[in-house]
N, C-alpha and C positions, 0 to 999 in steps of 0.2 A: 347572357349579360344584358341588363337593361340599357337601352339606347338613350342618349341625351335627346329630350324632346324640345323642339324649338318652334316658336311662333315668330314669323316674319311680319313686321309692320312697316309698310312703305306705300306711298301713294302711286308709285309707278308700277304698272303691271309687268313691265319688262324687268325691273329690278327684283320684284317679288319672284318672278319665274326663274331668274338666274340664281338668286340666293337659295331658293328651294332646291334647284338642281345641284348646286355646289354642296349643300348640306346633305342631301339624300345620297350622294356618291360616297359619303363616308360610312364605314362599317359600324361606327359607334354613335351615330346620331341620325335623327330623322326630323324633317319639317312636318309638324303635325297640323299646321294651319298658317294662313296668310291673311292679312287684313290691309285694306287700303286707307283706313283712318283709325284713330285711337278709340272711337266709340264701338266700332265693330271688334277691334282688338280687345276691348274690355270684356265683351261677351265670350270671345274665344278663350281668354285666360280663365274666366270662371268655369267654362265647360271643359277645357282640356288640361288645365293646371300644368303648363309647360315648365321645363327646367330653366330655360333661357329665352329671352326675347331679343330680337334685333330690332332696333327702333330708328326710324328716320326722324329728322327734326321738322322740316317744313311739310305739313300735311293739312288737308282740308278739315274743317269743323273744329279741330283742336290742335294747337301747336304741340310738337313732340315734347318740349320742355314742360308744358302744363301737364301733359299726360304722365310724364316721368315723375313729376312732383306728387301728383295724387297717388300714383302707383307705389312709390317708395314710402308714402305716409300710411297708406291703407293696406297694401299687400306687398311688402318688400320682396323683390326677387331679382335675380341676376339679369342685368340689361347690358347689351353691347350696342353702343350708338353707331349709326351709319351716317357720317356727316361729310358734306362737301367741303373740300379744302379751299375755303375762301377766308377773307379776313373775318367776316361775320361768323363763318363756320367754326373758326378756331375759338372765338370767344364763347359762342354757344356750347361748343363741345366741353370747354373747361368748366362752364356752369353745370353741364350735365354730370361731369365727374364729381363736382362738388355736391350735387344733389343725390349722388348715390349710384350712378352708372358705374359699372366695373371697368369698362374699357371702351374703345372706339376704333373704327376703321375709317380712313379717309376716302370717301368716294370721289372719283375723278369728275371734274366739271364737264369734260367732253370725252367722247368714246366711252361712255359708261359701261356698256356691255362687255367690251374687250378688257376695260380696266378692272372690272370686278372679277372677271375670269382670272386675270393675272394675280389678283389679290386673294385668290381662293385659299391658298395655304394659310395666309395670315388670318383670314376670316374664321376658318374652322379651328385654328389653334386658339383664337381668342374666345370662341364659344366654349371650347373644352375647359379653358382656364376659368371662364365665368361660371360654368356649371359647378365648379368646386369652391367658388368664392364664398367668403363669410360676409353675407349681405345683412347689415343690421338696419333696424328701423331708423329712418332719418328724421331727426327733430330739427326744426328750423332754428337757426342760430345766427348771430351777427355774421354777415358775409354770405349768407345763403342767397340764392336767387330771389330778387324781389325785395331784399332787405338793404337799406341804405348803409353804407360804411363810410365813416368819416375818413377823409384823405389824410395821409401822413404829412407831417410838416416837411418843408424843403430839407434837402440833405444837410445844408450847412447848420440848420437848427438842430437836426437829429444828432449831430456829431459833436456839438459844442457843450461845454460845461458838464461833462459827464463824470469827471473825476477819475477816469481810468487811463490817463496818459502814460502811466508807468507799466501798463500791461505789455508784455513782450510781443512783438510781431512775429516771433519765431513759431508760435503755436498756430496750427492750422487744423480745421475740422473737415473731415471728408465724408460725404453722405452718398449712399447708393440706394436706388429704389426702382421698382418697376410697377407692375399692376397694383393700383390703389395708392401709389406713391404721391400723387399730386396733393391729396388731402393730408397724408402723413407728413409730408415735407412742410406743408403750411402749418400744421399743428406744432411742429418742431420749431420752425423759424420765427413765428409770431411771438414766442416766448423769450427770444434772445435780445439782450440790450444792444443799444446802438454802437457801442464800442467793443463788442464781442470780437474775438479773433475771426479772421476770414473763414468762410465756409465754402467749400468746393463741392458741387452737387452733380451727380450723373443720374438722371431720371430717364428710363427708356422712353423715348418719345420721337416721333418722326419729324423731318424738316417741316417748318412752317408753324409749328405749335410752341416751340420753346421761347420764342420772342414774346408771344402773348402771355405765356406762363410766367416768365420773369417779370413782366410789367404788372401782372395781376398781384404777384407776391410783393412787389415793390410798394404797392399801394396799401398793403396790409401790415407790413413788417417795419420794425425800427431799423433793421439793417437796410442798406441800399442793395437791392437785388437786381442783377442784370444778367444778360446772356454773355458768356465769357468771349473775349476777343483775343486772337492770337498775339502773343508777345506783350500783353499788358501786365503791369505790375500788380500782384496780389496785395490788396490793402485791408488792414483792420477795419471792421465795421461794414464789410461788403460780403455778399453771397453771390457766387458765380455759377450759373447753370450751363451745363454742357449743351452746345447747340445741337439740334437734331440733325443726324446724318454725318456727324463729325466725331472724331475721338478727341478726348479731353484729358489732359494730364498736367501735373505741375513740374516745373524745373527750376533751376536756380541760375541767376545771373548776378555774380558778385555777391553782395550782401542781400539781394532781393529775391523773393519768390516770383516767378512769372507763369502766366498761363500759356499752355501749348495746345493749340486747336489745329488739328490737321486731318486731312482726308485719307485716313488709314484704312486698313482692311477691317471688316467686322471681326470681333472677338467674342466667342461664345454666341455667335450669330447676331451680336448686337453692335450698333454704332449710333450713339455712343455706348461704350461698355464700361460697367463698374470696375471690371478687372483692370482695365487700362489705367483708370484714375487711382485705384487703391494700390496698384503695383508701384506707380510713381511715388505715392506717399511713403511706402516702405523704403524705396531707394533714396528719395531726396529728403524726406522730412524726418523719418525715423522716430525717435522717442518724443519728438515735438508734435507728433500727429495724434489726433483723436479720430476713431472710426465710428460711423453710424450706419447700420444696415437696417433698411426699412422694408416694408411689405413688397412682395414680388414673386412671380413664378420662376422656377429654375434655380441655377446655382451661380449666376454671374457675379463675380466679386468674392465668392466665399473663400477660395484659395488665396487670393491676394490679401484678403483681410487677415488671414492667418499669417501672411508674410509681414503685414503691418505689425501685428502683435509680436512676432518674433524679432522685429526691428526695434521694439520698445514702445509702440503705441498702446493707448488704453481705448478699448472698444466697447460700444453699446449696440445691442441688437433688439429689435422690436419683438415684443412678446406675441404669442400666437393668438390670444383673445382679441387683441386690438388690430391684428393684420387682416386685410381683405384676402390676401393669399400668403401663406406662411412659408413658401418655398425657399426663397433667398435667405431669410433669417434662419430657417431650419438648417440649411446647409452650412451657413456660417458657424452655427453652434456645433454642428457635427464635426466641423474642421477644427474645433477648439479655438475659435477666433474671438469668442465673446467673453468680456469681463463682467458685464451686467446686462440683464435682460428686462425690458420694461416698455411701456407705451411711449410714443413720440414726445408727448408733453412732459412726461416724467424724465425722459432722456435730456431734454433741454434743461430742466431744473437741476438735474444731477451734474450736468456739465458746467453750469454756472457755478454751483456750489464747489465742484472740484477745483475749478480755476481760481475761485476765491481762496480756497485753502492752500493753493500753490503760491499765492502772492498776497502779502499783507497789503499791497497797494490796490488790490482789486476791490472795487465797490460798485454795486448796482445803482 
């Protein structure tokens, strides 16, 4: 069996050594090279043609983001970012995912050696996933790093004079995603009008990143995007992101839907888990729910999406061609949960059209 070949790029000799040790302990992968800056890494990549690169962000001679941008433009390949969990680190990591990185690992700010060893299982799992990822050539588009994006108008402006006041608040849209999901979610949300039914989203993401992720989406979308807060009322025209490290589900309080955010146990090894959100959709929302399963490894949410369908929901699943990783969508399809299969942008259009057909009062 051919081993997954990995090149480690980090300016710290200590980190390079630990990552190489972690990788080489695995029976299915090998660290074939290590570089302390992107210029050396460039030569190693040409010489060794690795399956995966792990890439630090702050390095001498060339910033990790600059290197990633050139790499994805000229020689697209799977990249796992190694980023420090700081406010700047979260912003830069989200930019890296936008530019084509498959996934990231949060490097601790202190106790790096012990911290990385504790993260060994996560690191090698993400390398395995990255080795199978569908990495496509990245073309600069509005919203890419270095490209100015016009800010959205204030919320009051976004939600006024839309002509959709008659749209029922009973309808809710539930979205699940993992690896590759940050961009898929963006492609889906940016096409939804300001008075679209509420969207509830679970994206596998650790604590410290979902706040920045929600804020980033809020600046791009017509919907008001925010991190979900326990007990808040679910409102039309809003999208709610599951906070990293918590379980997120919907419940009912009288005539209103409310968000439930709780420190529950991991489900399918995830916290937040798509299974938890989708199961609540089946139980609480039933035929008024729409399900959307996007790119990701594993099977989290697949069974619960079938429960949604059995309860009367209409479900959309991302197609294989547009997925970074087709695992979760494939499992949802295998479980008979999908009504339609298409890319995220097409799902958004189809949902708007379907809602329009369900109500003569619906207008974009």
